N, C-alpha and C positions, 0 to 999 in steps of 0.2 A: 512584500518586503523591499525597502529603500537598501540599496547600492551599502550605503553608511551603516547603516546597521546592522547589514550582513558580515560587513566588515570587520567591525567594533564585536560583535559577537566571536569571530573566529579567531579575534588576538585574544581575546577574555578565557577560550578555551583553546588554545595554541593549536588551532585545526592545522596538520600541514596534508588532509589527505581530502578529497572531495567524492565521494558517491553521486555516479548522474542514473537516476532510476527512474524504470518503466515497466507498464506489464505488458505482459505478451497478453495471447488470444486466451493464453490457463486464465493469465492472472498473476503468474510467475514473476518476482522481480527479476530484472534481465537489468545488468549494470556493467557501466566501467571506470575504474578510479582514474582521476585526474591527479596532479599536483594543484594544491592549494593554490600556488602561486598565480596558476590560469584560470583563478576563477573571471574577471574581466570578459578575457578571451573565448572561455567554454558560453558564460552568457551570451553573446555578442551572437559565437559561429555555432554553438551549438558542438556535437560530436555524433561521428556517422556511424550506423550501426546496418548490418545487411537489413533490406526488407525480408527477406526470408525469414527472419526470426519469429516473424507470424505465421510461417507456414510451417513450423518445427512442432515433433511431436516429442510426447515426453521419453520417447526410444532413440530420440536425437536423429530421428527421420524426416527430411521433409519431403509432405507430403506436397504431390501432383495435384491439379487443374486450381490451385488456391489465386495464381495469378500474380504470385509473388516471388517467383521460381524462376524457371527457365523462359516463362515468356515476357519476363525486361529484363533479362539477361542478369538476375542475379545481381542487380542494382543495387546502390546503398540507397538509405534516410536520413534525415539527421534530427538529432533529438536536440530540443532545446532547451533547456532548464524553465520550469516556472519559478520566476523567485520568492513568489507566498508562498512557497513548499519547503526553504532552507529549514533545517534541522539540525541539531546539533545531534548526532548516534550515542547514546546513554553508555552503550553497551560496546562501542568503539573506541579505543583512544585516539583522540585527534582527529576525528572523521565526522564530516558534517555531510547530507546529503541533498540532494534536490528531485524532486519527482519532476521529469521531463517531458513534452510532446512533442509526438515527429510529426516530421513535414517532411514535403515530397515536393520537390518543383515548386518550392516557395507558397506550397498550401499544407493547410493539415493533413495531414495521411488519412483516410477514411477509414483503415485497416487498426487505428490505433484507439485503443477502447474505451480511455480516456476522452478525447477527440469525440466520438459518439456520444456519451455521455454529458460533453458540455453543450453538443449541438440541439441534446432533445433538450436540455437543462433553458437555454436560451427563449426556447418557445413559450416555456411558463414565466418568464421574464416579459417577455414579450405582452403577456396577458397580463402582466403586473400581479404575478401569483409568485410566492418566493417557495421554492420545493425544500422540504425538511424530511430529515430522515435519523433511524437510529438503528446502530447493527445489533443483534444479539448472535454471538459463536461458540461453539462449541467443540473443546477439541481431544482428543486424548494421548495420553502423556506415557512411554515404554522406557523399560528397563532395555536398555541393549549391552546384551551376554556373549558372551568369549563365544566365538564362533558363528556369529550371527544372529543369534538369537533375541527376542524380544519376551517379555513379561511384562505386564501392567504393571506401574511406577505406582500405584495403592491397588496391590491386587484382591482386597477386600472387599465385602459385600456389604451394603445399608448405612455407604457414609455420603447420600447425596446432600447436602444443604449443611456441609461441613468444613473448616478449614482449619488445622490443625498440624502441626506437628507427627500426628501417626498418620494423617494423609496426604502429606507435604511435606516429607523429611528434610529436603534440602530448601523447603522456603520459596522452591520456585514461584509460585503464585506472586508472593510479595515482592520478589525480585520484578517479576513483568509489571506489577501493577508501580512500582514506582519508576522505571523506565518510560513506561508509557502514561505519568503525569511529566516527567520531564518532557516529554514531546509533546505536551498540550492536551492529552486524551483527559478527560473530566471521567475520572475512573466513577461508579456507581458504586458496583459493588464486586465481590469475587467469591466464587463457592467450587465446592467438588459437585460436580453432576451426580445422575442417576446410576451410570455404570461404572467399574472399576479402573479407577485410571484417568477418569472424564473430568472435564473442567470446565466452567464460563465466566467470564468476564465481561463486563457491559460496562457501557461509559454513554455520558451524556448527547441527546440529540445536536445537530447543528444543520446548515446548510447539508445540501444533497450531496454536491461536490466535495466538500471538507468531510464530510462522513465517508464516502468512496474513497477518496484519500488517504486517510486514518486507519480504513478498513483495510485496504492495502498494505498498509507500515504494518501494522499490528499481525498481520498474518505472517512476515517474513521476518519481524524479527522475533515474534515469537518461538517461532524454528531456528533462528540463528541463535539467540539463548538457551535454548533447550541444547542447543548441540555445542556449547560450550562447557556444557555439564553432563557430558557425552549421556545424553537422554535423545530420545526418538518422540516429538511432538508432532501429531499428523490432524490436520484438518478433513483426511480422507471418510468420505459419505457413512459409510458401513464399514469399519479396518476389520473388524471378527465377526463369523458367522454366530458365533454365541454372545453377542455384545450387541448393541444399539447403535444408532447412529450419529453425527452430527449437523446439527441443521444451524442455519445460518438466520433468522427470523430478521425481518425486515419491519420496519414502524416508519410509514408514510403518514407526508401530509401536508397543508397548504397552509401559507400564513401571508399575512400584508405586509408586503414589502419595505414600509416606512414604519408603523406600529408593533409589527409582526404579532398583531393579532390572529389567533388561531381561525383559521377558516373553514376548519372542519364542523367547527364547532356551532351550531343553533338551537338557544336559549327554548325559544317558540318551537321548536320543531316538534310534532307528533309524533314522527320516528325517530326514537332513542337519541333524543339529543343532537340527531346527525344532519347536517345541512345538506340544501341540495347537490353542492358540489362535493359533498363527500360523498354521498350517493353513489353519481355520476361515474365520478371516479374508480370506485369501488364495483360500479357496472362495467368499469375497462377492464380490471384487473382478474374478474369471472371471466368476461371475455374473451380475453385472449390468455387465458391458463393455461392450455395447452399447445397452441404457439410459442408462448415463454420459456415453456419447460425443457427445451435443450439448452438455454442459456442459464436457466435457476438449476439445473441438475446435467452439468456438463459431460459425465463421468458415466462408465459404462455400470460402476458400483454404484453412484447415484441410487439407482432404480431400484437399490437392495435395500432402501431407507425406505420407501413407500410402500408397508405391510400395515394392517390393520391392526392395532391395538399398542402402535411404537410412538403415537405423538407426535407421527409425520401425516401429511396429507395423504390421502387417499382417494376420497371423494370431493370432487369439487360444487363445493357447497361452502356456504360464508355463515357466519354466526353470533350471537354475543357473549362474551368472554367463556367461548367454547373451545377447551384446547383437542377439538378433536376435528375439525375442519379445515379448509383449505383457508380463508383469510378470517381471520377472528379481532372484534371489536373491542376491546380492552374496554373496562366499566370506567375508566376517568375521562371527565369530560373537562369543559374548560381549554383552558391550555391545553394538557395533555388528550385531547380529541384525538384518533388514530387509527390507521389500520394496519393491523399488524398478519403480512404474508409469511406463511410459516413454509413455504414449497421449497426454496431455494436450501440446497445442502452447502457444508460449510469448506465443499470443495470449488466452488464459483468462484468464478472472476468479481470481484465488486462491481467494478465499471458497467460490467454488462448486464450485474444482474438489476442494479440501480436505472441502468437506461433503459431497459427490458419494463420495468415497473413503470416508469415514466412516461411511459410511449402508450403503453397500453392504458393506464390513466385517465392522458392527456385524450385519447382516442373518445372514453368515457363522455368526458365535459364536452366534446366537440360534437359528440353524436349524445350525450342524454339520456347515455342508457342505463335502465333501470335494471340494478341488481335483484329486486324481486325482494320476501320477505327473509327473515335469521332462518334457521333450520336452529331448531331446539331438539336436545338429549344429546345424546352418546352413537356419534353420526357411524360409527365405526360396525354398530351391529344393523344397519341398513342392510336390507334382503339388495343381492346381486340384483345390477340393472335399474333401481330406484332413480340411481344420481349417475352420472357421467363420474369417471374416473381419473386421473392424472393419467399420461403414459406410463407405462411399465416397462417401457424398456427403450434406450437412448435411440435406435433407430426408426421407433416410430416418433418419440419427442422430436427428429428428425423431420420427416414427415411433415408433422404439424406447422413445426416452423416454417419452412417453405411455402406451405400452403395458408399462411398467414400474411396477407398483401399488406397491412396495416406495418406490421412489427417489420418486414422486411424492408419497408418503402423507409420508416422510420430509423433504422438502423442503419440502413445503407446496403447497394447492390456489394459493394466490393467486402464488405465485410462478412455479410452473409458467405459470400462466395469462400471465400478463406477461410470462416469457421466451420460452414458445412464441411467443405472438402480434406479441414484437419481430422475432424470427427467420425466421419467417414472410411477414414484410411485408417484411425486407431480400433472402428469396428471389425475392419477386416483382418485388422493385424490380430485382435481377439477373436473372432469365427477360427482362425487356424491354428489358436494357438490351445496345446493340450493341458489343462488346469489339472489338477492335485485330486479335486473330486472326482475328472471322470474316470482317472489310473484308480483310485480306488474302487470306488463305484462298478469297474467292468474287470478289472485286470485278472483277478483270479476268477469269475464265472466263464468268461469267452476264452 
């Protein structure tokens, strides 16, 4: 966005504060606030943060072995705002934001998830291909009770595909919708999902980087607006044992940069209207499904979503308009021809999700990987051992990631090193933590 336009918008909206936002490895929004009068200075010089921000876990510990802590004497990096991401924050009076890219020694920081996605998408541009994506995100909303307890915002059953004051007494979803419309997200629809207190908001497809930025923004603004209403909104993969999971289904395609013609569609194809380009891209997704898992399902809790009959992937197969598979090909053709990867969970970092998916798809295109034929029927009923399964534990997914040389090279050794170190630290903390389940299961009997 042109500086003159930014200044005009800031004047029109009486902006006095700027947020300089960027994603850490978890996809959490890290920010510094600066006075609006420093606009030109910040756009030119950026804002400093410790590189160890990428080494922190959610317990506020810094994982060792990331290459971003004592190994580099705890040095700073510089976050330079991207003018194209300027936006006025509808829910914060007088505040606007930029999404920033991290620099180290004058070069793009290799551990910045947004930089990694940019690098992978550039490879598509070099092939004269435009990566197009769309996001489907589910989330749960809870009332926060005195004493720290939570109850579902709507505790009632059988409210899927509803949205009215009976299931949303505060009008939260309408508030979210209107905030995102103001931010430029072309909202398609909103609805209550299957489980009590679970909702979904969908918006229109766009260039993959734009959609990753929008998804990053969507997640933190949802949580901020919920907090303003004394609610807990969570994208946790599976927040309760007696409830379901939150998916982050991604829709992927490629188009011609000039005409915007969908290159996944071939009206003359005898293979379900899918072009060779689409089939090869799909072949890459299937080939690297296990290697991508740690990035698409990045927490210990993520793997509690991967259970049969839960409309989440379990077997690594693909199908036509089949919601029991890993990759689904919706029925629409023409401009809407696309691949839906149903594996990511809502807690995943959107930049790393799209980086992994497009890196896998690119490998499929370059190697012309044939995905085989689609699987028909309810795949959850398949005999064990018939098809490969997704990794069922984070530790196994990390081993698959480290073994996937294509993904490791595409995302870069620095990011992989930091990501694996942070995740292994998380696993070790969990290994030593006694859960309520263990106490309830064993304490009385032993």
